C-alpha positions, 0 to 999 in steps of 0.5 A: 414804195414797190420799187423802193423796197425792191431797189432795197432786195436788189441793191446793196448800195440803197440798203446801205443809204437806208441804213446810214439815213435811218443813224442819222434819224435815230441820231438827231431823235436822241439830240432833240431828247436829250437837249430837252432833257438837259432844258428841263434841268437848268435852274429856274429861281421863282422867288429870292427874298427879301429882294432888299436886305443889308450884308448878313443878312439871310436871301432865301432863292426859291425855284426848281432844279437847284440840285440836293446839293451844292456841288460845283454849283454856284450863286453868283450876285451882280456877277460876284460868286457867294463863297461856299462859307456864306451857305447856308442850306442847299436844296433841289427847290431852295437855296439860303445863304448869308449875304456878303460884306462886299455885296453890290445892286444886280442880279442874282442867277443860280448856277448848275452843270445844267446851265444858268437861271433866268436873274433875279435882282437883288437891291443894297439897302446901303446903296440906296438914298435916302431922303434926309427930313429936317427936324427941329428936335434933335437928332441924335440917337437915344435909347429908351429900353434894353431888353432884356435887361440881362442875357446871354452871349448869343442871345436877341436882345430889343433896344428900344429908344428914337433917331435910331434912323429907317434903316442901318446903313454904316448904323453901329450897336456897340458893346462894352469889351471882355479885354483888360488894360485896353484904351477907351477906344478899345474897350467897346466891341462892334455887334458885326466883328464876326459877321452881321448881329444885326437881326431888324432895325427901324428908326425906334427899334432894333433886334441886335443879337449879344456879340462874342466877347461883350461884357456885362457893361455899357450898351449905344447906338451910333449914328452917321448924326453921332453917337446916343449915352449908353444903355446899360445890360448885364451877361451871364456866362452859364458856360465860362468867361473868356478875358482878353488880356496883353495886346500886342499891335504887330507891323505885319508886311506881306508879298510876292514878286514876279519874274519874266523867264521868256524872252517876250512880253508876259501876259497879265497875272493876278494875285490874290495876295491874302488879308488878316481875318477880323476876330474877337481875339484879332479886332482891329485890322488895318492897311497901312501902305500897299504898293502898286495900286490894287486892282481890288482892293475892297475885297474882304478876303485879298489884296488883288493884283493885277501885273502889268504887261513886263518886257523882256527876260528877268524883268520883275515888277514886286507887289506887298501889303502893310497891316497893323493888327492888334490882337489879344492873349486869350484866357479861357475858364470854360466849364465842360459840364455846362457847354449846352447843345448847339440851337436850332439857329446855330445850326443853321448859321455854322452848317458849313463849319458842321462839314467836309470842305477841300481841307477838312476831311471830316466825311472820311471813312477814316475819321469816321471810325475814329471818333466813334472809338474816340468820342463815343456817343457823347452828346455835349459839344465841348466833352466831345471836342476835349476828348478828340482835344486829348486823344490827339495830344496824348497819342501823337508826335507832332512833326516839327517841319512841315510836308510838301507835296501830294500829302493829306492830313489823313496819313497821320491816323496811321502812324500817330504822328504828323505836321501842324497843318496834320494835326490841326485838319484833322482835329478839325475833321474829328470835331466836325463829325463829333457835330463840333463847330470848327474851324480853321485858322491859318496863319503864323506864330512870331518868334520876334521880328525876325523870326515867323513860321506859318501855323495852324490852329482851330477855334470852336464854337460853345452855344454861349460861350463863343469862339474856343481857340485850340492849338492842337500841335503846340498841344501835342508838343511842338516847341517856339524858341522865343515862347516863355517856357514852361516845362510843365509837359502837362500845364502846356497841355491844358493850356491851349485848349481853351487860351491862346496866346497874343505872338498867333496872327491870322490871316485865314479863318476857313477855307477860301474858296475863290472864283476865277475869271473865264479867261484863265489859263492856269491857276496857282494854289500854294498847299500849306501855307499860311491862308487857307485860299484855292487860288493865289495866282491866276494866269490870263494869257496864253504861254505866260512863262515866269516864276512866283516868289511868295515871301512868309510875312516880315514882322516889321515892328512891335508895339 
């Protein structure tokens, strides 16, 4: 020890070596401490409930280190990331989300910036085989009673009877639809039209919520064995009643082309071709033709293609899908003063439609100031939405051409003008900031068989009323030639708050956050387009040199 101290005093190299050893030792200690701290923050799943469920059920994940906000964190079920629109709440020790429609059996994991949790297990009831029991009695479902016999839209009702099946599977409850001048096949509405409305299902009892778009009349249960006889239910509409009429059916083709711009082989490119959205005013969407064979055809939001290897400069590959879409005109009869505050269940169910997302800047300070000025202390959600609508449609000017480049809807606040996208997103943001459930809708507006335009509008949800369509751009003065022209400016403005023509074709209801693959080298977005999604193209390989053409959807038939 003495010789070492003497060596430190007399030899500079000994002091330098000791210094570096000390630095390395301290670095090693800090690294070990950091790793232990990071490891202590890795999310931990303690339980997930239910372990067996159906699409639309609420899955609750409890544990530790999930983070107080979702941010870039996510949940995966069977290696499929659950989108933000399905997330109800995200807390450090508990996550609640709706089980997606396309869920499969598999592992449940939570991933944050600190890592991925050990998995829990989830099984889909729809995939669990049920032994068939031979019964000498009839196996058709039978309704014995419906309680209560009088209800409101969104209320939970109980259906008692026999032969409903121990699991719901593909079975459904149908209500009389509030539609005029339609065939008998179109006079019923599925409870699961806008997400699952089923709360409980057993062989003798069903609890289900009255769906938006339903009317007083018949209600029946349909299983794989057949349909029950109808029972009757009476619905009240305290805030007013919408009417769905003048149905149009469109045959719409969407397409994209890829062209190899290199002299070599173009690596695979994945394309996300948006599907039309399903809603109460657009209840029927069917795929009539698709080419080539998709990589994934049953995704809820997109038809997913992957290109084959393309050799030679100038080689082209085409992708297309043809949909048959039925759309109703909506005539609203909203009584603003009768609109009710949201129930706790509705606040929980539509929580993601009350906060900021990638296209709705509701957390902006400028939006906050605007809402305080325009809405004030108004708590009635319908009145608050109408105040926002009146403010924009009477104070702003609408630009007929869509802006491009690095622009924001918030720019419209200063100049009090914006295109259809700007005004829609500003109105939606103001509604959310005012505590109104609001979702932006993207799609096209049809002037005729050969003329369509990208367009954006909003739907707001009102308790015991359902979804209310609002087209701020048309209400502000945007016009299209083939629309029935009403020279009464005020009448047009009033019409597009709560009413909607059947020339709007929706492709997105809200923002879709698409999970990219781990091998993706490049992604492409198409902002201010006819669908709201984070990814349209994804390049798998390196050195991809290509061009893509995304045309606007084409109307190939109107009936």
